[in-house]
N, C-alpha and C positions, 0 to 999 in steps of 0.2 A: 414671112414670120420675122419678128424683130429679134435682135440679139438676146434681149432678156428672156423672150419666150423660148428661144432655142436652148439657152442655159437651163431654164426651168425644166424642159423636157429631158435634157441630158441628166440632170440631177435626180429627177424622179425615176428614170430608167435605172440609174446606178443604185438607188435605194431599194427598188423592187428586187433587183438582182442580188443585192447583199442580204436582204431579209430571207429570200428563198434559199440562199446558201447556208446561212447560219441556222435557220430553223426549218429544215425540210420536212415535208410530210413523210413520215417513215413508218413502215410496218416492221415490227421486230418479231420475226417468225422463228420457228424451230430451225436450228442449223446443225449440220453434221461436222462443223469445223472442229478439229481435234484440239485447238488451242484454248477453247473456252472452259471455264470452271464454274460450277454452281454449288450453292448451299442446299443440302438436302435435310428435310425435317427440322428446319429452323423456325424461329418466331419472327413476327413482323417487327421491323425496326422503327425507331423514331429518330428524326433528324437531330433532335436536341442531344441525343447520345453520341451521334457521329456528325457534328455540324460541318466537318471538313470533307465529307464523303463526296466523291465525284463519279459520275457515270460516263463511260466511253461507248460509243457506237461507231462501228466501221462497216461500210458497205463494201464487201469483198468482190461481189459480182452481182448479176441480175437476181439471184435467188438466195445467196448466202451472206450472212452478216457475222460480225464478231462483236461480242459484248464483254466489257471489262469494267473494273472499278479502279479507283485511285484515291489519293488523300492530298488535300491542299496543305502544303507546309509554309506557304506564304500567300499573298494575294494574287500571285500569278504563276506559281510553280506547283505542279502536281507530281507526287511520287506514285509510281505504278510499276508494273512488270514489263520487262523488255519484250517478252514473247507476244504481248498483246498487239504488237505492230508487225507481226510476221504471219504469213499465211502459207503453210507448206514450204517453208524455207525462203520465201520471197517477201521482201519488205513491203508493207502496205503503204500506198500513197498517202501523203499527209492530207491532201484535200478530200479524202474519203472518210476522215475522222471527225466526229461530232461529239460535243461534250456538254454536260449539264451538271449543276451543283445546287446545293441549298434546298433540296427537296427530297422527300421520301420517294417521289416518282422518278421514273426513268426519263430519258430525253424527250420522249413522245409527249409527256404532260408537264414536265418541269418548266417553270417560267424563266429560269436562268440558264441561258444557252451561250456556248462559247465555241471557238474553233482553235486548233493548235497553231501557234506562231512558230514553234520549233519543238522537235522531239529529239532528245538526246538519249541514246541507248548506250549502256555500258560497253566500253571498247573491247572487253573480254567476254561478252555474252556469247554463249554457245547454244545455238538453236536446237541442236540434237540432244544435249544433256540438261539444258536450262541452267547451266552454270552462270553465275553472275546475272541472274534474271531480275534486272532492275533498270528502270528508265525514268527520266524526268521530262515532263511536258510543260512548256511555257505557253500560257494562254495568250490569246490575241488582245485581251484587255484584262484589267484587274477584276477579280471576283468581288462583287459587292452586293450583299443581301443581308437580311435581318439575322441577327444572332450568329454571325460568322465568327468562328474561332478556328485557329489553325492546329493541325495535328502536331503533337510532340513525339519525339523518338526516344526510346528508352536506352540509357547508357549502360545497362547491366543485363544479366540473364536471370529469368525467373527460376524458382525452385521447382523440383519435381512435384507434380500434383497440383500446382497453382492453376487457378481458373483463367482461361483465355476466351476471348470472343472474336468471331469473324463476322464481317458484314459484306453484303454484296447483293446484286440484282439477278443472280443466276437462277436457273431452273430449280423448282422446289421439290421435284420428284425425279427418281431415276428412270421413270417410264420414257420410252422412246418418243412419244408424242407430247411430252411435257413442254409447256411454253415458258419463255423467260418471264420473270416476275415483273409486274408493273411497279411494285414498291420493293425497297430493299428488305432483306431478311438478315437475322442474326442467329448464330449458333454458338453454344458454349462447348468448349473442349478443355483438355488438361495438358499442361506442359509435361513432356515425357521424362522418364528417368534417363540419366546419361547413358549413351551407347545403346539404348533399347531399340532405336530405329535401325542401327547398323546390324544388330543381331537378328531382328525380325525380317528385314527386307534385303539383307545381304548387300548393302550399299554403304559407301563412305560419305554420303550426304554432301557431295560437291565440295570436298576439301574443307568441311566444317563451316562454309559460308551459308549453309542451309540448315534447317531443322525440320522435324516432322511432328505431327500429332497423330493419334490413333482414333479411327472412327469408333463411336460408341453409341449404342441405342439407335442405330441407323442414321446417325448424324455425321456429316462430313461435307467436303467440297466436291464439285465436279464442274460441269460446263457453265460459264457465265460470271464467275467471281474472281477470276484472275486479276491480279493487280491491287485487289482490295486489302485493307488492313487486318492484321490480327493483333489484338491489343491485350495488355496485361491488366486484368480486371481488379487486381488487388489494390492498385493505386488509383487515385482520383485527381483529375480526370485520367482515365486509363491511357497510358502511352502506347505507341505502336512498337512492337518488337519484331515484326516481320511483314513481308508482302506475299500474298497468296500466289503460288507458283504452279503446282501440279498435283496430281494424285499419284499414289504409289501403292503397289500390291506385292504380295509374296510371289515367289517363283511359280511358274506354271499356272498362273491365274490371269484371267482377263480383268481389266479394271471395271469395277462396278461402283457407282457413286453411293457413298454412305454405308457400304457393306462393312459390318463389324469385323475388325481384325486388319482391314486395309488402312491406309493412312493418307494424310495430306502433307504436301511439302510447301515450305515457305522460305523465302530469301531472308536470311538473318540480317536485320538492318544495322546492327552494331558495327559491322565490318565496313560500312560504306560512308561514314561521316565525312571523311576527307574528300571523297569523290563528290558528295553532295555539295560541299563547300566550293569546290572548283567549278562545278557546272552552274550553280545558282548565284555565286557571289555572296551567299548568306554566311554568317558566322555560326559556329556550332551552337553557341548559347541561344541563337534565335530559333533553332528547330529541335533542340533536345530538351528532354523533360527535366524539370527542377521542382523541388518541394515548394518553391515560390509560386508555382503555377496552381497550387491548390486554392 
C-alpha cells in the first residue's frame, strides 16, 4: 500500500470515529434519575420563539440517561444548570454528554449536533441544596444554523403576577411510564408575590439567589427540563430571568410533578452576570437585555 493510500485509510477511519461520537444512535428512555426535571401539561413549542434553546443528553450507565436543556448566549457558550452534570453526587464524564440545537427536536432527530469542549460549574455549587445551580458549557464548534439568535438575560425583576414561560424537552406527564418528549414544550406560569415561597415552603430560597413559581392547573416542572430558560413574557423578545433547577413541595409531602400548590425552583440569573463575564470573556452588554433588542 502506498503512502497516500495509507493516509487515506487513516483519514477515513478518523472521520468515521468522529461522526459516531458526535451523532451516536441513542435511545432516550424513561429514567429514574432524580436530577431531571420535566414540563407537565404544557404546549408544543416552536423554535422561532426559543431560537437559542439547547438540548443535553448524557449517558449515565447502560440503562439510565440524563436529559437537560440550556440557552445559547453566544455562538459557543451555553447557559444551563450545574446539577445537569452530576449523578447522585458524582460528576458526569464530559465525553458522555451530547448536545443539539436549532430544532424543536431532541438530539435523536436534530440535524445540529455538538459535543462539549469544556463545562464550567459554579465554584460554590452545592449538589445537596442546589445552591448556585448554574453552569456554562463551551461547545466544540460555533453554533451555526438558520434563524439563530442568542438569549438575552434580564437585568431586573418582574412584578408579582407577571406572565413567565418555561421551555424544555422533559416528560409531559407525571405518570411513571411517561417518556421524554421528542419536541420541546412550553408552559405559562406567574411570577410570585414577594416572600410567598418562603411562607409556603418554609425555605429561604438559597440566600435569595433563587426564586420559585407555583404550580397551577396541573402545570409545572419535573424530570427533563433542568437547565432550561424561564423567560419574562411581558417584553419582546422575552429575556431570561432564571434557569430551571428543581421542584419544591410543602412539608410532609412527596414531590409530584405539576401538583397544584407545589412549586418549581429557578436560579435567579441577575445575581451571576459578573461570573458569566469571567467564564466566557463576554461583556455584560453582549448577553443582557436592552430595549435596542426589540
